[in-house]
C-alpha positions in Angstrom: 17.6 -8.4 -19.0 15.7 -5.4 -20.2 13.1 -6.9 -22.5 11.1 -4.5 -24.7 7.3 -4.7 -25.1 7.8 -6.5 -28.4 10.2 -9.1 -26.8 7.6 -9.7 -24.0 5.0 -10.3 -26.7 7.2 -12.8 -28.6 8.1 -14.6 -25.4 4.5 -14.8 -24.3 3.5 -16.2 -27.7 6.3 -18.8 -27.6 5.0 -20.1 -24.2 1.4 -20.2 -25.3 2.3 -22.0 -28.5 3.8 -24.9 -26.4 0.6 -25.4 -24.4 -1.8 -28.2 -25.3 -4.2 -27.7 -22.5 -7.7 -26.2 -23.0 -6.6 -22.8 -22.0 -3.6 -21.0 -20.6 -2.3 -17.8 -19.1 1.2 -16.5 -19.0 2.6 -13.8 -16.6 6.0 -12.3 -17.3 7.7 -10.1 -14.7 11.1 -8.4 -14.8 12.2 -6.4 -11.8 15.4 -4.5 -11.0 15.9 -3.3 -7.4 18.7 -1.0 -6.2 19.0 -0.8 -2.4 21.1 1.3 0.0 20.9 0.6 3.8 22.4 2.7 6.6 22.7 2.2 10.3 24.7 3.9 13.1 25.0 7.0 10.9 26.9 5.2 8.1 26.1 3.2 5.0 26.1 -0.5 5.8 25.3 -2.2 2.6 24.0 -1.8 -1.0 22.5 -4.2 -3.4 21.4 -4.7 -6.9 18.9 -7.4 -7.7 17.7 -8.3 -11.2 14.9 -10.9 -11.4 12.9 -12.4 -14.2 10.0 -14.7 -13.7 7.6 -16.7 -16.0 4.3 -17.8 -14.5 2.3 -20.4 -16.4 -1.3 -21.4 -15.6 -3.0 -24.1 -17.6 -6.6 -25.4 -17.4 -8.5 -28.5 -18.4 -12.1 -27.6 -17.9 -12.3 -26.7 -14.2 -9.0 -28.3 -13.4 -6.0 -26.0 -13.3 -2.4 -25.8 -12.1 0.4 -23.2 -12.1 4.2 -23.2 -12.2 6.9 -20.5 -12.1 10.4 -20.5 -13.6 13.1 -18.0 -14.0 14.6 -19.3 -17.3 13.8 -18.3 -20.9 15.4 -21.0 -22.9 13.1 -23.1 -25.0 14.0 -26.4 -23.3 13.3 -24.9 -19.8 9.9 -23.5 -20.9 8.9 -26.7 -22.7 9.8 -28.7 -19.6 7.8 -26.4 -17.3 4.8 -26.6 -19.6 4.9 -30.4 -19.5 5.1 -30.4 -15.8 2.2 -27.9 -15.2 0.0 -29.7 -17.7 0.6 -33.0 -15.9 -0.4 -31.3 -12.6 -3.4 -29.7 -14.2 -4.8 -33.1 -15.3 -4.5 -34.4 -11.7 -5.9 -31.3 -10.0 -9.4 -31.4 -8.4 -12.1 -29.5 -10.1 -12.6 -25.9 -8.9 -16.4 -25.0 -9.0 -15.5 -21.3 -9.2 -12.9 -21.7 -12.0 -13.3 -19.3 -14.9 -11.7 -19.3 -18.3 -9.0 -16.7 -19.0 -10.1 -13.1 -19.0 -11.2 -11.6 -22.4 -9.2 -8.6 -23.7 -10.6 -5.2 -22.6 -9.9 -1.5 -23.1 -7.0 -0.3 -21.0 -5.9 3.2 -20.0 -2.3 4.2 -20.9 -0.3 3.9 -17.7 1.8 6.7 -16.2 3.7 4.6 -13.8 7.2 4.9 -15.5 9.9 7.5 -15.1 13.1 7.5 -17.1 14.9 9.5 -14.4 14.0 6.9 -11.8 15.0 4.0 -14.0 18.3 5.6 -14.7 19.3 6.1 -11.1 22.7 4.7 -10.3 24.2 3.4 -7.1 26.3 6.5 -6.8 23.1 8.7 -7.1 21.3 6.6 -4.5 24.2 7.0 -2.1 24.1 10.8 -2.8 20.5 10.8 -1.7 21.2 9.0 1.6 24.4 10.8 2.6 22.9 14.2 3.5 20.5 12.5 5.9 23.4 10.6 7.6 25.3 13.9 7.9 22.2 15.6 9.4 22.0 12.9 12.0 25.6 13.1 13.0 25.3 16.9 13.4 22.2 16.5 15.5 23.8 13.9 17.7 21.3 11.2 17.0 21.7 7.7 15.6 20.0 7.0 12.3 19.1 3.9 10.3 17.7 4.3 6.8 16.6 2.3 3.8 16.3 3.5 0.2 15.1 1.4 -2.6 14.7 2.2 -6.3 12.7 -0.3 -8.3 12.1 -0.7 -12.0 9.6 -3.2 -13.2 8.2 -4.5 -16.5 5.4 -7.0 -16.7 3.1 -8.7 -19.3 0.0 -10.8 -19.1 -1.1 -12.9 -22.0 -3.6 -15.8 -22.5 -5.2 -18.1 -25.1 -8.1 -15.7 -25.5 -5.9 -13.2 -27.2 -5.1 -11.0 -24.3 -1.7 -9.2 -24.1 -1.1 -6.3 -21.7 2.3 -4.8 -21.0 3.2 -2.2 -18.4 6.3 -0.6 -17.0 6.7 0.9 -13.6 9.2 2.7 -11.4 9.4 3.8 -7.8 11.7 5.1 -5.2 11.0 4.9 -1.4 12.9 6.0 1.6 12.4 5.7 5.4 14.6 6.6 8.3 14.5 6.0 12.0 16.4 8.4 14.3 17.1 7.7 18.0 18.4 10.1 20.6 21.8 9.1 22.0 20.5 8.0 25.4 18.0 5.8 23.6 14.9 7.4 25.1 13.7 9.3 22.0 12.7 8.0 18.6 11.5 9.5 15.4 10.6 8.2 12.0 9.7 9.6 8.6 9.3 8.4 5.0 8.7 9.4 1.4 7.7 7.6 -1.8 7.6 8.7 -5.5 7.2 7.4 -9.0 9.4 10.0 -10.5 12.8 10.9 -9.0 12.1 14.5 -9.7 9.4 14.4 -7.0 11.7 12.8 -4.4 13.7 14.6 -1.7 15.0 12.7 1.3 16.4 15.7 3.1 13.0 16.8 4.7 12.5 13.1 5.6 15.7 13.1 7.6 14.9 16.5 9.2 11.5 15.3 10.4 12.8 12.0 11.8 15.6 13.9 13.7 13.2 16.5 15.0 10.9 13.9 16.4 13.7 11.9 18.0 14.9 14.9 19.8 11.5 16.1 20.8 10.4 12.7 22.1 13.0 12.4 24.8 12.0 12.2 28.4 8.4 11.2 27.7 5.8 12.0 30.4 3.2 9.5 31.6 -0.3 9.9 30.1 -3.2 7.6 30.9 -4.9 5.5 28.2 -8.5 6.1 27.2 -10.6 7.5 24.4 -9.3 10.8 23.2 -8.9 13.1 20.2 -5.9 12.2 18.1 -4.0 13.8 15.2 -3.0 10.9 13.0 -0.2 11.8 10.7 -0.3 10.5 7.1 1.6 7.2 7.7 -1.0 6.1 10.3 -3.9 7.2 8.1 -2.6 5.2 5.1 -2.3 2.1 7.2 -5.9 2.3 8.5 -7.3 3.1 5.0 -5.4 0.2 3.5 -7.1 -2.1 6.1 -10.5 -0.6 5.2 -9.9 -1.0 1.5 -9.0 -4.7 1.8 -12.5 -5.3 3.3 -14.6 -3.4 0.8 -15.7 -6.5 -1.1 -19.1 -7.3 -2.5 -18.9 -11.0 -1.9 -18.1 -10.7 1.8 -21.1 -8.4 2.2 -23.5 -10.6 0.2 -22.4 -13.6 2.3 -23.0 -11.7 5.6 -19.4 -11.8 6.8 -18.3 -8.2 6.2 -18.0 -5.4 8.8 -20.4 -3.5 6.5 -23.2 -5.9 7.4 -23.2 -4.6 10.9 -23.2 -0.9 9.7 -26.1 -1.3 7.3 -28.6 -2.9 9.6 -31.6 -5.1 8.7 -32.6 -3.5 5.4 -29.6 -4.9 3.6 -29.1 -1.8 1.4 -25.6 -0.7 1.1 -24.7 1.3 -2.1 -25.8 4.9 -1.7 -26.1 4.6 2.1 -24.2 7.0 4.4 -22.2 4.9 6.8 -19.4 7.3 7.6 -18.8 11.0 8.3 -19.6 13.6 5.6 -15.9 14.5 5.4 -14.9 10.9 4.5 -14.0 10.4 0.8 -11.9 7.6 -0.6 -11.2 6.8 -4.3 -8.7 5.2 -6.6 -7.5 6.3 -10.0 -4.6 4.7 -12.0 -3.9 8.0 -13.7 -3.6 10.0 -10.5 -0.3 11.7 -11.1 0.9 12.1 -7.4 0.5 8.3 -6.9 -0.4 6.4 -10.1 -0.9 2.6 -10.2 -1.3 -0.2 -12.7 -4.1 0.0 -15.2 -5.4 -3.5 -14.7 -5.9 -6.1 -12.1 -5.4 -9.7 -13.4 -6.6 -8.4 -16.8 -9.6 -6.5 -15.6 -9.3 -2.8 -16.6 -9.0 -0.3 -13.8 -10.5 3.1 -14.0 -11.2 6.0 -11.6 -13.5 4.5 -9.0 -15.2 6.3 -6.0 -15.5 3.9 -3.1 -16.8 6.3 -0.4 -18.0 9.9 -1.2 -18.8 12.2 1.7 -19.5 9.2 3.8 -21.7 7.4 1.3 -20.7 4.0 0.0 -20.5 4.2 -3.8 -18.8 1.0 -5.0 -17.5 -2.3 -3.7 -14.9 -4.7 -5.3 -16.5 -7.5 -7.2 -14.3 -10.5 -8.3 -14.9 -12.1 -11.7 -16.6 -15.2 -10.4 -19.0 -13.2 -8.1 -19.8 -10.8 -10.9 -20.6 -13.7 -13.3 -22.7 -15.5 -10.6 -24.8 -12.3 -10.0 -24.9 -11.0 -13.6 -22.9 -7.9 -12.9 -19.6 -6.4 -14.1 -16.4 -7.2 -12.2 -14.9 -4.3 -10.2 -11.1 -4.8 -9.6 -9.3 -4.2 -6.4 -7.7 -0.7 -6.2 -4.1 -0.2 -7.1 -3.9 3.0 -5.1 -5.8 4.9 -2.5 -6.6 8.6 -2.5 -8.2 10.6 0.2 -8.7 14.4 -0.4 -7.8 16.7 2.5 -8.6 20.2 3.6 -5.0 21.3 3.0 -4.3 22.3 6.6 -0.8 22.0 8.0 -0.1 19.7 10.9 0.3 22.8 13.1 -3.2 24.0 12.0 -4.7 20.6 12.8 -3.0 20.7 16.3 -4.3 24.2 16.9 -7.8 22.9 16.7 -7.4 20.3 19.4 -8.0 21.2 23.1 -6.7 18.0 24.6 -5.4 15.0 22.6 -2.4 13.1 21.3 -0.3 13.5 18.1 0.6 10.1 16.6 3.5 9.8 14.1 2.7 6.3 13.0 1.2 2.9 13.9 3.0 -0.4 14.1 2.2 -4.1 14.3 -1.4 -3.9 13.3 -3.4 -7.1 13.8 -7.1 -7.9 13.5 -9.1 -8.5 16.6 -12.7 -8.8 15.4 -13.6 -9.2 11.7 -17.3 -8.4 12.3 -16.5 -4.8 13.2 -13.0 -4.5 11.5 -11.5 -4.0 15.0 -7.7 -3.8 14.9 -5.1 -3.4 17.5 -1.5 -2.0 17.2 1.0 0.3 18.8 2.0 3.9 18.4 5.7 4.4 17.7 8.5 6.9 16.9 7.0 10.1 18.2 3.9 10.3 20.4 3.1 13.7 21.9 0.5 15.3 24.1 -1.6 18.2 22.8 -3.0 20.9 25.2 -4.9 24.0 24.2 -3.9 23.8 20.5 -0.2 23.1 20.9 2.2 20.2 21.5 3.3 20.3 25.1 5.7 17.4 25.2 6.3 13.7 24.5 4.2 11.0 26.2 4.4 7.2 26.5 3.4 5.0 23.6 0.0 3.3 23.5 -1.7 0.2 22.4 -4.9 1.1 20.4 -8.0 -0.9 19.7 -10.0 0.8 17.0 -11.8 0.1 13.7 -11.0 2.1 10.6 -14.7 2.3 10.1 -15.0 4.3 13.3 -12.1 6.5 12.2 -14.0 7.5 9.1 -17.1 8.2 11.2 -15.1 10.5 13.6 -13.0 12.7 11.3 -12.9 16.3 12.7 -10.4 17.8 10.3 -7.9 16.9 7.6 -4.5 18.2 6.4 -2.5 18.2 3.2 -2.1 15.1 1.2 1.2 13.3 1.3 2.7 10.2 -0.3 4.4 8.3 2.5 5.1 4.7 3.5 3.2 2.8 6.1 3.8 -0.3 8.3 1.3 -2.6 6.5 1.6 -1.7 2.8 3.7 0.2 0.3 1.2 0.4 -2.5 0.7 4.0 -3.8 -1.4 6.2 -1.5 -2.0 10.0 -1.3 -3.6 10.8 2.0 -3.7 13.7 4.6 -3.2 13.7 8.3 -6.5 13.5 10.2 -7.9 14.8 13.4 -10.1 12.0 14.8 -12.3 12.2 17.9 -13.0 9.4 20.4 -10.0 7.2 19.3 -9.4 4.3 21.6 -5.9 4.3 23.1 -6.7 1.2 25.1 -3.5 0.8 27.2 -0.1 2.2 27.8 2.9 0.6 26.0 6.3 0.4 27.5 8.0 0.7 24.1 10.3 3.7 23.9 
């Protein structure tokens, strides 16, 4: 459809003009996804998906309702408004309902790349083909997925708010398996600008891990030092960030309550290791994100600095209730690293395990943020500072909070995909002591 910012504004105003409720909010979203899938060392499918969506929320006092449509004709919009207003009048009152957000001051986003937006199916195929050829030459079976996305969105309301933002992204992951099926490797990459995207090293890494992980030896489970590569780190940090909320802490149901103790003080308190720092910044060029969250402006925010808690996310209702400013959820995650290569990190480990990535993460105990999951696609033993061979996979039971307490060293930042989230993240590999590999997994 390709609406311009001005056309988004006109459409938003048209919808709001049809509303007779006390207040209203309109969300417009246009996305265009280009996808290429491969398996068995060949391209299996490609797709091109174009979507447009209008979300309308209306309120009568503390009663509200929402509806979504994918049509832009006046009659369809008018019909949707009538339906959602009828639902709004019948809805129960929400004691935490707030009026639409007031306009704020927003940073200029850097989430759009013309080169990425212009990528064609032929160009996407050209990105994937060398990885397939690498796999054939190496005698491994590969399966990959490349997606190029272009998005444009607008948020408007009856308080005069109108925000428009464009975004682009390209992501690629590939799994390689040795011919006899006993070795598996995986790697990924993600970028906003196509100029910063190169799938060839991704394929090389996955192939190397698949070949190196054949004929795994048995290693017992237990607490040990691990080298977590960047995909594993981003998954654990994502879990941690989802739980850095002020309301949960104030209500005594956060993992942070158990770390703080009886004095109840949190901000400014050191709860993690001195080498643990985590922040977000919408204008961080290697992994930028949206400049607002539901209309609340985002800015650079330090969450943890040298192990000290600096900020927590504060929803609008909780901010109003406590007379503070809201703090939006982060759109990206950034952890600085020491810049060491993976080889240098391994060299500092006397006995431990190298973990490529984690999979199927699930919460076990909310009070401590304890999670379980599996290692996958390349797990190796480390002895006297070098990798000595593949070992069996493990189930782990560990808290991201403990990971941040037990960081020994860190590597170079990378922008990769994880198993739990594909939001922008720029994180290093970590050496973590006392990581709980709780049992052996039979997965190969």
